N, C-alpha and C positions, 0 to 999 in steps of 0.2 A: 202509307209511302209520303215524305214535305216538302212540298215547291225548293225547299234549300235540297234538294237531291237530285234535281235538272244536271248534269253533266254536258260537257262536248266530247264523243268519247270520236274515237278512229282517228284516222290520221292522214293524210296527200300531200305528201314532196314532191307528186309531180300531178301533171292536167291533169291525169287519168292512171287507175287502178281497178285489176282487175281479179277477183276470187275465186275458187273454189272450193268451196266446205262444207265438211263431212262431219259428224259428230253425235257422239252419245251421251250427254250427261245430263244434269239435271239446269236449265236452259231459262231465268228469269231475268231480263235484264232492265233495269230500271230506265225513268224519262228522260232521257238523255236527246241532244240535238249535234249536229256538223254544218260546218261550213262549207259546204259543197254539196251536190247534187246525188241523190242514191238511188240508185235501181236495183234488188233487188227479182230474182229469181225463182221461186219457188218450186226444187224438182222433188219433196219427200218428205215426209213424218207430219207432226200435228201440231199446228201452232196455231196462235194469238194476235194476232198483227195489232197494232191499237197505231193510230196515226192521228194524232190535233183534237181525241178525244171519242173515236170514231172507232168500231173495234171488228177485227174481219177477219175468220173464219178460211183459215188458209188452204185453198186444191190444188193437186200438183199446174205448173206451169202458171201456173197464176206469178202477174206481173206487179211488185210493190211497187211504187216511186215515190220520195220521199225530196221532198226539194230544203234546200239549205238550210235552217231553224228554223223545218220543222219538228216539235216535240212527237214524239216514237220513245214508242218500247214494243218487249216481246217476251211469251212465255213457250216455250218449247217444251212442251210434254217427254218423261224420262226415257218414257218408254218405249219410243218411236226412234228411231236413224233420221237427224237433218241433216238434208240436203240443200244444199242452193249455188246459185253465184251471187256474188254481189259487185256491180260496182260502183265504184267511186268517182263522180266528176267533177270537175272545175268549171263553172260557166265556160273561163274560157277554152276550153277542148269543145263544147257543145260549138259556140264563136266563131269558130275558128272553120267549123262548115256550113257559116252561115249564107244565103246568098237572098236575092231577091226571090227565086222561086222555090226554095223549101229555109226550114226551119228545125233540125233534127229536136229543140225545145217545145215542137207541138201536143206530141203527145204528153209532156206535165200542164202543157197550159189547160191543153181542154178536159185532164181528165182536174182539175180543178173547177172550172166551168161546170162540170160536172159533182162537184161535190164528193168526191170519190178517189182514194187511192190507191185501190186496185182492181186490175185491168183481168181479163177473166176469156180462153179462148174457147169459144162456146165448142166448137167442132175440131180436134186436135188433129184431126187424120185427112182432113182436106186442108190445114193450114201453111203457108207459104210461112209464117211468123214463126208459129212448131217445129217446122224445119230446118229453121234458120238457129233455133236457140237447141237444139240437139248437134247442130255440126258445132257452134258454140262449146256445146257439155262436154262432146269428144276432140276435140281439141285439146282440154287437159293435158291427153295423155297424149301428144304430142312434138315427143321433142328432136322431133329436128328441125332443120335450118330457117333458122328468124319467127321460132313457135310460139314467140312474146311478139314477134308484127301481127303475125295468119292470125292471133284471138285477138286484136286487135280489130284489124279488118271485117274479122265476121263478126264482133262484135257491133262495128259498123251498116254490116251489111242484115244486122239485128235492128240496128236501128230507125229502118231507110221501112224494113216493111212493118215494125210498129206502130212508125209514124203513118206509113197508107194502110197499116189495115183500123187506127183510131181518124182517117181521116175518111174512109171507105165504112164507118159503124161498123165493121165485125170480131169487136171488141164488144166484150159487157162489163161497160164500172159498174162495181161489187155493189148495193147499197148492205152498209150496213144494221139497218132497223133499228140507230138507236134513234132513244126519243127526238121528238125535231125539234122542242125544248134547248136542249143541253146544243146540238148542232147546229141552233140557228144561231144561238150566244154566241158561240165558237165562231161563227160565218160572220156575227154583227162587228166580233170585237177585232179580227185580221182586215175587219175591212177600215175600219174606223178608228186603227191604234192614234193617229196624227189630232185624234178631236180629243174632247173632252167625255171622258168614260167613268162614269161617276157607275155605284154601284148598284146607289138607288134608282138611277135612273134610266139602268140598262134593266130592273126586274119592273120598272115601267112599260118599259115599253113592252115588255111580250109579258106584261099582267097574271105578275108572281108575286108571291111573297120576296123579300130579298133575303129572307132567310133561307126557307126552301130553295132558293133558287143556289143562293152559296156552297147547302150540303148534295144537292142533285151534280152541283157539279163539281166537284170536288169526287163524289161518290162516282160518277158516270168518269171523269178522266184523271185523277188521279192527282192533281193537285188545284189549290189556291184558288179564285178572282183576282184577288186581288196580286199576285205571286206572279198568276199567269200575263198576265196585263204589261207589268213590271218589268214582267220578261221580254217580252216579245219586243217592249218598248221600245229598250235598249239593244239589242241583237239588232232590230231596226237601224238603229243609230250609228254601229257600226259596222255596216251592209252601207250608211250614206257616207260615213267619213271615210270610209273605206273608195270610195269614189271622186274623193276628192271635198268633200261638201266640210266647211268648217265645221269643230264642234260648239259651238255657239250655235249655229244654223240647225246642228242635227238636234239638240238638244228640245228643239223646242219643231223644229220636224216632227217629233217622234213621239210631243204629247207633252213633254214636260215643260214646268213654268216658273222653273229655277233651274236657274245655270249651276247653285253648289252643290241642289240634291244629285243633282244628276249627274254630276263631274264623282259625287262621292259612290254613286250605282254606281258605275260603271267603272270604277278604277276593283271596286269591289268582286262585280263580277267576270269582267277581266285581268288585270291584275296590272294594268297602267290606266294612266290616265288619255282620254278624248285628245289629246294635244298630243301626246307620245306616239299615237295609234297612225294617228295621221301622217308627221314628221319621216315614223316609218316608211308611208306610199311616198310621199317627196325624195326622199332616199333611195326610193328604189329596192329593198329589200323587203 
């Protein structure tokens, strides 16, 4: 797989979408990203889920948290039925429920701090979070009055229990067991996107040969080091522009040193110029 195989997948024409999916087919979804946050509640199957270079072997009722712009992919064994609940969430949806007392994004923040994308419930039968998942799962067979609204209410209940469990350390943040060098390099890149990221300097920082590092990075993540850095910088730039930052400032804020190079790369990835992205925001589209 080459880095050029990255693509944005899924859709979100509203603030919130909730799906219950079951299938049995060959499933190898190539590396992609979304411009919205995604929660997957894994119910059954045999699935390897890869997020930002970390690979997780899922167990029933694991909860996978994927932030917008996170590169991820999965492989599902064709001999198993793959069942899951998937939630696509606009950042605006979560922010609408944010107060001085609570933030439903806390679980994402803690997962990031723990360097893990998969949360596991240690004891299902004693867990109020598990019971909330079961109610949410059963709601998909409910076709009664305001069924869609009811599912949304149950999702919010699930999010409350998820954040309570994360706050009280009642969840396991799964360790992928990946070699620390690559995991450390990924974290280093994402922490320093706005700074100079020279491949030789990264190799020196981690005391490894540049060519060994590049081979390991590609082998374990599925993408090259240079293309990964470029893509993540451009995604950061678009996020800045969508927040109202002018394209020229976004160029330098995301680590590019030359605007014309940045603009060409931006148009190649997103099909529009930074100015066109900003003008859409100004027009309220």
